[in-house]
C-alpha positions in Angstrom: 101.1 139.9 6.5 98.2 138.5 8.4 95.6 140.5 10.3 93.0 139.7 12.9 89.6 141.5 13.0 86.7 141.1 15.3 83.0 141.4 14.4 80.4 141.8 17.1 77.1 140.0 17.0 74.2 140.6 19.4 71.0 138.8 20.0 68.6 141.5 21.1 65.8 139.0 21.8 64.8 137.1 24.9 65.1 133.8 23.1 68.2 131.8 22.0 69.0 132.2 18.3 71.1 129.9 16.2 72.5 132.0 13.4 74.9 131.7 10.5 76.8 134.4 8.6 78.0 135.0 5.1 80.6 137.5 4.0 81.0 140.0 1.2 84.2 141.8 -0.1 83.9 145.1 -1.9 85.1 145.9 -4.5 84.1 142.5 -5.7 87.2 142.1 -7.9 89.4 142.3 -4.8 87.7 139.3 -3.3 90.0 136.9 -5.2 92.9 138.3 -3.2 91.2 138.1 0.2 92.3 134.9 2.0 90.6 133.8 5.3 92.8 131.6 7.5 90.2 131.2 10.2 86.7 132.5 10.2 83.3 132.1 11.9 81.4 132.4 8.7 79.3 129.5 7.3 79.3 127.9 10.7 76.2 127.9 13.0 76.6 130.0 16.1 74.2 130.0 19.1 73.6 133.4 20.8 71.8 133.2 24.1 69.1 135.8 25.0 70.7 139.4 25.0 74.1 137.9 24.4 76.8 139.8 22.6 79.9 138.0 21.2 83.0 139.1 19.4 83.8 136.8 16.5 87.3 136.7 15.1 88.4 136.5 11.5 92.1 135.9 10.7 93.1 136.8 7.1 95.6 138.2 4.7 95.6 140.0 1.3 97.5 138.1 -1.3 100.6 140.1 -2.4 99.7 139.5 -6.0 97.0 142.2 -5.4 99.8 144.8 -5.9 100.7 143.4 -9.3 97.1 143.4 -10.7 96.6 146.5 -12.9 92.9 146.3 -12.2 93.6 147.0 -8.5 95.8 150.0 -9.2 93.4 152.5 -7.8 91.9 150.3 -5.1 93.2 151.5 -1.7 90.4 150.2 0.5 88.8 146.8 0.7 85.6 146.4 2.8 84.8 143.0 4.4 81.2 142.8 5.7 79.1 140.0 7.2 75.4 139.3 7.3 74.3 137.3 10.3 70.9 135.7 10.2 68.9 133.0 11.8 69.6 129.5 10.5 66.7 127.6 9.1 66.4 123.8 8.7 67.5 122.8 5.2 69.4 126.1 4.6 72.3 125.5 2.2 74.6 128.5 1.7 77.0 128.8 -1.2 80.4 130.3 -0.7 81.1 133.4 -2.8 82.9 132.6 -6.0 85.3 135.3 -7.1 86.6 135.7 -10.7 89.7 133.8 -11.6 92.9 135.8 -11.7 93.7 134.7 -15.3 
């Protein structure tokens, strides 16, 4: 089933900030089963001075997760984001998770 989560980002400065975010899934091996349908990551976001915004991520965990013997003792998956100021020429790579085979 799909799920919707919100992450809050806040610009504590008195200047507008253009930022970008990357994500991480822990445990790393579970990342191959985490599927984002819609997400704010890897897209520049402008936050005005002292602005706070809730950013949505719409996702699901692939049902094959339950059939993977390596995931047998995994009962919690943590999705985290790092939001930082975008710099000219910045080129982010999407995480590459191990193949299921």
